[in-house]
C-alpha distance (Angstrom), angle and dihedral (degrees) to the residues before:
residue distance angle dihedral
M1 . . .
P2 3.84 . .
N3 3.82 89.4 .
V4 3.80 90.7 52.4
L5 3.80 90.9 50.2
Q6 3.79 90.9 48.0
C7 3.81 90.3 51.6
L8 3.78 91.8 48.0
A9 3.80 90.5 48.4
A10 3.79 91.6 48.9
A11 3.80 91.6 48.7
A12 3.80 90.9 48.8
F13 3.80 90.6 49.3
M14 3.79 91.8 50.4
L15 3.80 90.9 48.1
C16 3.80 92.0 50.8
A17 3.78 91.2 45.9
A18 3.80 90.2 51.8
Q19 3.79 91.1 48.6
A20 3.80 91.5 47.8
S21 3.78 96.7 49.0
A22 3.79 113.9 111.4
F23 3.78 122.4 -123.2
S24 3.81 110.7 -93.6
L25 3.78 143.8 165.7
D26 3.81 87.9 -83.7
D27 3.81 89.3 68.2
V28 3.80 91.4 54.9
V29 3.82 90.2 44.8
A30 3.81 89.3 56.3
K31 3.81 90.1 53.0
A32 3.81 91.9 47.1
R33 3.79 91.8 50.1
Y34 3.78 90.2 49.9
L35 3.81 90.9 51.2
M36 3.81 91.2 48.7
A37 3.80 90.0 56.9
S38 3.81 92.2 47.3
P39 3.81 131.0 72.5
Y40 3.78 113.4 -92.5
V41 3.80 115.1 -100.7
A42 3.80 114.2 -163.1
P43 3.81 120.0 -137.7
V44 3.79 112.0 -95.3
S45 3.79 122.0 -138.1
N46 3.79 115.9 -120.6
L47 3.80 96.0 177.9
P48 3.80 120.2 134.4
P49 3.83 115.5 -140.5
A50 3.83 93.3 -95.8
F51 3.82 89.0 64.7
A52 3.81 100.9 30.2
R53 3.83 92.5 58.0
M54 3.79 94.3 41.1
Q55 3.82 118.2 131.4
F56 3.78 121.3 -139.3
A57 3.81 94.4 -106.1
D58 3.80 90.3 58.7
Y59 3.79 94.3 41.2
A60 3.80 89.3 55.0
K61 3.81 89.1 57.4
I62 3.81 90.7 67.4
Q63 3.78 102.1 89.1
P64 3.81 132.8 168.6
L65 3.80 115.9 -108.2
P66 3.82 112.0 -116.6
A67 3.79 91.6 -137.9
K68 3.82 88.7 58.5
F69 3.82 98.3 49.2
G70 3.77 113.9 133.7
W71 3.83 112.6 -96.4
R72 3.80 91.0 16.0
D73 3.82 87.8 139.1
Q74 3.82 94.0 44.7
P75 3.84 127.8 91.0
S76 3.81 90.6 -128.9
P77 3.85 116.1 121.1
F78 3.83 87.3 -137.0
K79 3.79 123.6 82.9
L80 3.81 132.1 -176.3
N81 3.76 133.0 -147.6
F82 3.75 130.3 175.7
Y83 3.79 141.2 -125.0
H84 3.78 115.4 -129.2
Q85 3.78 122.1 -132.7
G86 3.79 118.0 -100.6
M87 3.83 143.6 117.9
Q88 3.82 109.2 15.8
F89 3.80 90.8 -11.4
N90 3.77 88.2 88.2
A91 3.82 103.2 146.0
P92 3.81 123.3 58.6
V93 3.79 122.8 -119.5
T94 3.77 120.7 -142.9
I95 3.81 115.2 -120.0
N96 3.80 119.0 -167.7
E97 3.78 132.7 -173.1
I98 3.81 123.9 -139.1
V99 3.81 114.3 -150.3
G100 3.78 112.4 174.9
N101 3.78 104.9 -53.5
D102 3.80 94.5 -21.4
V103 3.79 125.3 97.3
S104 3.79 121.9 -167.2
E105 3.79 135.3 165.8
I106 3.79 118.7 -108.5
K107 3.78 97.3 -128.4
Y108 3.79 120.5 -139.2
D109 3.78 113.2 -101.0
A110 3.81 120.7 -178.0
Q111 3.82 88.0 -158.8
R112 3.80 88.7 73.9
F113 3.82 90.4 71.5
D114 3.77 140.7 71.8
F115 3.82 104.6 -146.1
G116 3.79 93.2 -158.9
G117 3.78 96.0 -127.6
L118 3.81 94.5 -48.3
D119 3.79 93.4 135.0
A120 3.80 95.8 168.7
A121 3.80 91.1 52.3
K122 3.79 92.2 46.9
A123 3.79 90.9 51.7
A124 3.83 91.4 51.8
A125 3.81 96.8 44.0
G126 3.79 99.9 86.2
A127 3.83 98.7 98.4
L128 3.81 98.9 37.3
G129 3.78 132.0 96.1
Y130 3.78 147.5 -153.8
A131 3.80 122.8 -57.7
G132 3.81 94.9 -164.1
F133 3.77 141.2 -49.9
R134 3.79 147.0 -111.0
V135 3.79 131.1 -133.6
L136 3.82 119.8 -139.9
Y137 3.80 128.0 -164.7
P138 3.86 135.0 165.1
L139 3.79 92.8 -102.4
N140 3.81 107.6 146.3
Q141 3.78 100.9 26.6
A142 3.79 134.0 15.9
G143 3.78 111.7 -101.4
K144 3.83 93.9 13.6
E145 3.80 115.8 109.7
D146 3.81 111.4 -136.7
E147 3.77 124.8 -171.8
V148 3.81 107.2 -115.9
M149 3.82 104.7 165.9
S150 3.79 136.3 25.2
L151 3.82 127.3 -168.9
L152 3.80 113.0 -171.2
G153 3.79 135.1 142.2
A154 3.83 130.5 9.2
S155 3.83 104.9 -17.9
Y156 3.82 96.3 -40.0
F157 3.79 124.9 133.7
R158 3.80 136.7 168.6
V159 3.81 129.3 -154.6
I160 3.80 132.4 -173.5
G161 3.78 136.6 -172.7
K162 3.78 131.9 -150.3
G163 3.80 114.2 -40.1
Q164 3.81 92.9 2.3
V165 3.81 131.6 122.6
Y166 3.79 127.3 -149.4
G167 3.79 116.0 -80.7
L168 3.78 127.6 139.0
S169 3.80 124.2 22.3
G170 3.77 137.5 -133.2
R171 3.79 123.2 -141.3
G172 3.76 135.1 -157.5
L173 3.81 94.7 -130.6
A174 3.82 141.4 -13.8
I175 3.80 123.2 -148.4
D176 3.83 124.6 -167.6
T177 3.78 94.1 -20.9
A178 3.84 113.8 -159.2
L179 3.81 93.8 -9.3
P180 3.83 117.3 144.6
S181 3.81 88.3 -121.5
G182 3.80 89.1 66.1
E183 3.78 135.6 -98.6
E184 3.79 121.6 -94.8
F185 3.80 117.1 -142.1
P186 3.81 113.3 -155.5
D187 3.81 117.5 -149.0
F188 3.77 132.3 -138.8
R189 3.80 96.8 -130.6
E190 3.80 100.3 178.1
F191 3.82 137.5 19.4
W192 3.78 134.6 -163.2
V193 3.82 117.4 -162.1
Q194 3.79 119.8 -166.1
R195 3.78 112.2 -136.9
P196 3.83 106.5 -122.8
G197 3.78 125.2 -139.6
A198 3.79 127.2 -118.2
Q199 3.82 93.1 -91.5
D200 3.79 98.8 38.0
Q201 3.79 115.6 122.5
K202 3.81 94.8 -176.7
L203 3.79 133.4 63.0
V204 3.81 123.6 -150.6
I205 3.81 120.1 -149.5
Y206 3.81 126.8 178.9
A207 3.80 122.7 -161.1
L208 3.80 136.0 -169.3
L209 3.80 114.6 -146.1
D210 3.79 124.7 -158.5
S211 3.81 136.1 178.3
P212 3.81 138.2 144.7
R213 3.81 93.6 -88.0
A214 3.81 105.7 24.2
T215 3.78 143.8 31.1
G216 3.78 128.1 -167.0
A217 3.78 148.3 -173.2
Y218 3.80 118.3 -144.8
K219 3.77 136.3 -172.9
F220 3.81 117.0 -164.2
T221 3.79 120.2 -169.6
L222 3.81 110.1 -168.5
Q223 3.80 121.2 -160.7
P224 3.82 111.9 -178.5
G225 3.79 120.0 -152.1
A226 3.78 145.1 114.2
D227 3.80 82.2 -48.0
A228 3.78 113.9 26.2
V229 3.79 114.1 -133.4
L230 3.79 122.3 -157.8
D231 3.80 118.1 -173.5
V232 3.80 112.3 -157.5
Q233 3.78 128.7 -162.6
A234 3.80 110.4 -173.0
R235 3.80 125.6 -171.6
I236 3.81 110.4 -175.7
F237 3.81 127.2 -169.0
M238 3.79 121.1 -166.0
R239 3.80 117.6 -134.0
G240 3.78 92.1 177.1
K241 3.77 145.8 -3.3
V242 3.81 117.5 -71.0
N243 3.80 130.8 -168.9
V244 3.82 97.4 -142.2
L245 3.80 123.8 12.5
G246 3.81 111.2 -163.7
I247 3.81 115.8 -151.0
A248 3.83 120.4 -161.5
P249 3.82 92.4 -0.3
L250 3.79 122.3 -164.4
T251 3.80 124.9 -162.0
S252 3.81 123.5 -161.0
M253 3.81 145.7 152.1
F254 3.80 131.8 -110.2
L255 3.80 116.3 174.7
Y256 3.80 101.4 159.4
G257 3.79 142.6 -35.5
A258 3.80 143.9 157.4
N259 3.81 92.8 -55.2
Q260 3.82 92.7 48.9
Q261 3.78 111.7 24.0
T262 3.79 127.1 -162.9
D263 3.79 122.8 -110.4
K264 3.81 90.4 -146.7
R265 3.77 125.5 90.2
S266 3.78 107.1 -105.5
Y267 3.78 135.8 155.3
R268 3.81 87.5 -141.9
P269 3.84 110.8 85.1
A270 3.82 91.3 -164.4
I271 3.79 139.0 15.9
H272 3.79 117.3 -169.4
D273 3.80 142.3 116.7
S274 3.80 89.0 -147.6
N275 3.79 132.5 10.7
G276 3.78 103.8 -167.4
L277 3.79 150.4 17.3
A278 3.80 115.7 -122.0
I279 3.81 122.5 -163.7
S280 3.79 131.3 -173.1
T281 3.79 104.1 -162.7
G282 3.76 126.7 -148.4
S283 3.83 88.7 -112.7
G284 3.80 92.7 59.2
E285 3.80 99.6 -101.7
W286 3.81 120.8 133.0
L287 3.81 120.5 -147.8
W288 3.79 131.9 -167.1
R289 3.79 118.6 -164.6
P290 3.84 114.8 -175.6
L291 3.80 112.8 -141.9
N292 3.79 127.5 -116.7
N293 3.79 137.3 -162.0
P294 3.81 96.8 -137.0
Q295 3.79 127.2 -161.9
G296 3.79 90.2 -117.7
V297 3.79 134.0 -2.1
T298 3.80 123.7 -42.3
V299 3.80 124.8 -172.8
S300 3.81 119.1 -170.6
T301 3.80 123.8 -176.1
F302 3.79 130.2 -161.5
T303 3.79 116.6 -166.2
V304 3.79 107.1 -131.6
E305 3.79 126.7 169.7
N306 3.79 114.2 -160.2
P307 3.82 94.9 -10.7
R308 3.78 117.2 -144.6
G309 3.77 92.4 -153.0
F310 3.79 146.7 -30.3
G311 3.75 137.0 180.0
L312 3.78 150.5 147.4
Q313 3.78 108.6 -94.8
Q314 3.79 137.4 -164.7
R315 3.80 104.2 -144.5
G316 3.79 122.1 -175.9
R317 3.79 108.8 38.7
E318 3.78 102.6 -176.4
F319 3.80 107.9 132.1
S320 3.81 88.9 -131.7
R321 3.79 89.3 68.6
F322 3.82 90.0 65.4
E323 3.84 109.6 16.4
D324 3.81 89.6 -163.2
L325 3.80 114.5 138.5
K326 3.80 94.1 176.0
D327 3.80 104.6 48.5
R328 3.83 99.4 25.8
Y329 3.77 99.1 -152.6
D330 3.79 86.8 176.6
L331 3.82 89.2 70.3
R332 3.79 98.6 49.3
P333 3.79 113.6 115.5
T334 3.75 135.1 -119.3
A335 3.81 115.3 -124.4
W336 3.79 113.3 -145.5
I337 3.83 122.3 -171.3
E338 3.80 115.4 -148.8
P339 3.83 109.4 -171.3
K340 3.79 118.9 -143.2
G341 3.77 115.6 -140.8
D342 3.78 125.7 -10.6
W343 3.79 116.9 -38.8
G344 3.80 93.3 -174.4
K345 3.79 128.3 -142.3
G346 3.77 117.9 -11.2
K347 3.75 145.2 103.4
V348 3.77 142.1 -103.9
E349 3.78 108.9 -120.0
L350 3.80 124.9 -156.4
V351 3.79 119.5 -162.9
E352 3.82 118.5 -167.6
L353 3.81 119.1 -171.9
S354 3.77 129.9 -174.6
T355 3.79 117.8 -101.8
A356 3.79 130.5 177.8
D357 3.80 96.9 -158.9
E358 3.77 143.4 20.6
T359 3.82 96.2 -103.4
N360 3.82 93.2 78.0
D361 3.77 123.0 70.5
N362 3.79 108.3 -136.4
I363 3.81 104.1 170.4
V364 3.81 127.4 82.3
A365 3.80 129.5 174.4
F366 3.80 129.4 178.2
W367 3.78 144.2 143.4
T368 3.80 118.5 -106.7
P369 3.82 128.3 -172.4
A370 3.80 119.1 -110.4
V371 3.81 90.3 -122.6
Q372 3.79 113.9 43.0
P373 3.81 114.5 -131.2
E374 3.78 123.1 -105.9
A375 3.78 127.5 -128.6
G376 3.78 111.0 -75.9
E377 3.81 95.6 28.0
A378 3.80 122.2 131.1
L379 3.82 119.7 -145.7
Q380 3.79 132.4 -168.4
F381 3.80 126.1 -158.5
D382 3.79 127.0 169.3
Y383 3.79 123.0 -174.9
R384 3.79 144.5 154.0
M385 3.80 121.8 -126.1
H386 3.81 119.5 -151.5
W387 3.83 116.0 -159.9
T388 3.79 101.5 -164.7
M389 3.80 146.7 146.5
D390 3.82 92.2 -153.6
E391 3.79 99.6 85.6
A392 3.81 93.3 161.5
A393 3.81 90.4 63.7
L394 3.81 90.4 62.4
M395 3.82 92.2 63.9
P396 3.82 133.2 64.7
R397 3.80 110.2 -87.3
N398 3.80 93.4 -128.0
L399 3.80 94.1 57.0
A400 3.80 123.4 87.0
R401 3.79 116.0 -132.1
V402 3.79 133.0 -155.6
T403 3.79 111.5 -104.9
Q404 3.80 100.2 172.6
T405 3.80 142.2 15.2
I406 3.81 117.4 -164.9
H407 3.80 120.8 -170.0
T408 3.79 112.7 -158.1
T409 3.78 144.8 149.3
G410 3.78 112.8 -78.9
E411 3.79 115.6 -115.7
Q412 3.78 144.3 174.1
T413 3.79 130.8 -148.5
Q414 3.79 111.9 -117.9
A415 3.80 127.5 -145.7
N416 3.81 89.8 -93.2
L417 3.85 88.6 55.0
I418 3.81 92.4 -112.9
R419 3.78 112.4 134.9
Q420 3.78 113.6 -126.6
P421 3.85 128.9 -168.3
D422 3.79 107.4 -113.6
G423 3.83 101.8 -164.8
T424 3.79 95.4 -98.5
T425 3.78 132.8 114.2
A426 3.79 115.6 -124.7
F427 3.80 135.2 -160.1
L428 3.79 124.3 -164.4
V429 3.80 111.2 -158.0
D430 3.80 119.1 -171.0
F431 3.82 118.5 -155.3
E432 3.79 117.0 -165.9
G433 3.81 111.2 -145.7
P434 2.92 149.4 -52.4
P435 3.82 96.5 -158.4
P436 3.82 115.3 -111.7
T437 3.80 90.4 -112.9
A438 3.79 89.2 65.9
L439 3.82 92.1 61.9
P440 3.79 132.3 64.7
A441 3.80 110.8 -115.7
D442 3.81 92.1 -112.3
A443 3.80 97.3 37.9
P444 3.82 111.0 139.2
V445 3.80 103.2 -140.1
T446 3.80 113.8 -153.6
A447 3.77 136.1 177.9
Q448 3.79 115.8 -118.3
V449 3.81 106.1 -153.0
S450 3.80 133.0 175.0
V451 3.80 134.1 173.5
G452 3.79 132.7 -163.9
D453 3.78 127.6 -105.6
N454 3.80 93.0 -90.8
A455 3.81 93.8 69.0
E456 3.79 141.2 47.4
L457 3.80 117.1 -133.2
I458 3.81 105.2 -131.0
S459 3.80 100.9 177.8
T460 3.80 145.3 -20.6
T461 3.80 123.5 -151.3
L462 3.80 126.5 -172.0
E463 3.79 121.6 -168.3
R464 3.77 139.1 159.1
N465 3.79 116.5 -94.4
P466 3.81 104.3 -155.0
A467 3.81 92.4 179.9
I468 3.80 90.1 71.5
K469 3.83 97.7 21.3
G470 3.77 88.6 -116.3
W471 3.77 143.4 82.4
R472 3.79 139.9 -73.6
V473 3.79 122.0 -146.5
T474 3.81 116.6 -164.4
V475 3.79 115.6 -162.0
R476 3.81 121.2 -170.3
I477 3.81 119.2 -167.9
K478 3.79 140.6 169.8
V479 3.79 113.7 -137.1
K480 3.79 113.2 -138.1
D481 3.81 100.0 -162.2
P482 3.83 116.1 15.2
K483 3.81 89.6 -163.8
L484 3.80 88.2 69.4
A485 3.81 130.5 63.7
V486 3.80 122.7 -108.0
E487 3.81 121.7 -141.9
M488 3.81 119.9 -153.1
R489 3.80 135.4 177.9
A490 3.78 133.3 -170.8
A491 3.80 136.3 174.2
L492 3.80 139.0 164.7
V493 3.79 116.7 -112.4
A494 3.81 137.6 175.7
A495 3.78 128.6 -179.8
N496 3.82 91.2 -7.6
K497 3.79 89.9 -55.0
T498 3.78 121.7 121.6
L499 3.80 109.4 -128.3
S500 3.81 100.0 -178.7
E501 3.74 146.2 30.6
T502 3.78 115.0 -89.5
W503 3.80 117.2 -96.9
S504 3.80 104.1 -141.6
Y505 3.78 111.2 -176.1
Q506 3.77 133.0 176.9
L507 3.80 118.5 -158.0
P508 3.80 101.1 -152.3
P509 3.81 121.4 -131.7
V510 3.78 118.5 -95.8
V511 3.78 96.1 -124.9
V512 3.78 136.6 104.2
V513 3.78 111.9 -114.9
A514 3.80 123.3 -171.4
P515 3.81 110.6 -105.5
P516 3.82 120.0 -115.1
A517 3.77 120.0 -83.5
T518 3.80 90.6 -107.7
A519 3.77 128.3 66.7
P520 3.81 117.9 -96.0
T521 3.78 113.4 -78.8
A522 3.78 98.8 -104.3
P523 3.79 134.2 152.5
P524 3.77 119.7 -122.9
P525 3.79 116.4 -87.7
A526 3.78 110.8 -88.3
P527 3.78 115.1 -123.9
P528 3.81 113.7 -134.2
P529 3.81 117.2 -83.1
A530 3.76 116.0 -78.2
P531 3.81 116.4 -93.0
L532 3.77 113.6 -96.6
P533 3.80 130.0 -144.6
G534 3.77 110.8 -78.1
K535 3.82 93.5 18.4
């Protein structure tokens, strides 16, 4: 009898312990594992015609009502509001709230939205759901709720810090990006958001990812601030074999800039969310790859074992570089990936697609393992994302960084002082720094420059650039075959010591290449920020 009682007591204790356990990443992992072992079921559209045929201008009219924001009646500094279904957001996502040890779904309620005069849509909205959600936090001014994170469409999300505006996007996972076989876009199918307390400065979000060839469990820990920090724990489970698995993918837009100027008359000297890929390799080297808007598709790979960091950056934030009062490209953040632990052998891959306007994202960057995983494998990647406008702070202080790349016609000054084009192509590369304390007083600084086989290096000039307290390297080349790309590299050195990151530029071929069979890898258009109290 005592043994029976002990067993009953033990069973009761285990049951209570199970009931008392808080929701965690392990719960999402269990769901992801279950999905991996099950046949894939694609999301099914439930949109009535009024929403399925909706144009973006009308979709943007559907805005959450401030009085109905999630946690409006809570002391938490965080608030939530929701995206309505419509357009390509044709299947609802499930959004749950975690309160203590309890988990409950945040049920769809059409009363949360102002439909902006779209009476037909409002009348048909009763059986729909949420497409995603936003996170608000008093970031720029006490008592004023600012949108700091947006999760909408596939596995896309955007984050901003203080004084920033939305630009590039992060993604949960990328599969076979820009391959002729077609890209696969995984979806975040379900979210769990942990209700924060009155003093909490971080918000925890869990997400379940699903796609034909992969499932995943994610934990996002958001810390708003001058720089927003997003810690990511990703647990990925392979349903099938993929050709290229993209870890910590970033998606951005580059239309034109100083290194690739537009042939159209425009008051805007540059239009881009990002203008370069930066990489901190496991061996200690830093690379800077300026972005291009190619005529076709360009894929560049950088072998990196255990990367220390990589990201798409927006360098050069003077307003005069953009002159755009409406879109404020000067305030769009850099996203920097800081891996946690050893990721092993792999490479950072940069995909550049052609785009004719600024509404399409045409740049993708991610890390991919050297050996692609097989079906049934489980992968684990943890990393921190920095959303910042202080790119210099990401690099060592004693290392010069590239602040500008200018592509121009090569020229020479004649005896009469008139400059004359000389048939070459020139690149002016500005390096900011390094500080004088990093150099011996008599150190002879030189520029170490190399070009690929498809070009002849005509000359290299190095001179001080007092305007930025740095250096300017001018490289003149002759391209042998304009139908082929040209690779170039440049760095500052002194006494066998590297003083700068390596400028690694690709001059794209001047040819028209057929685009890939799939559409460009672009996030959904972002509706305008939700209206705030008093607005």
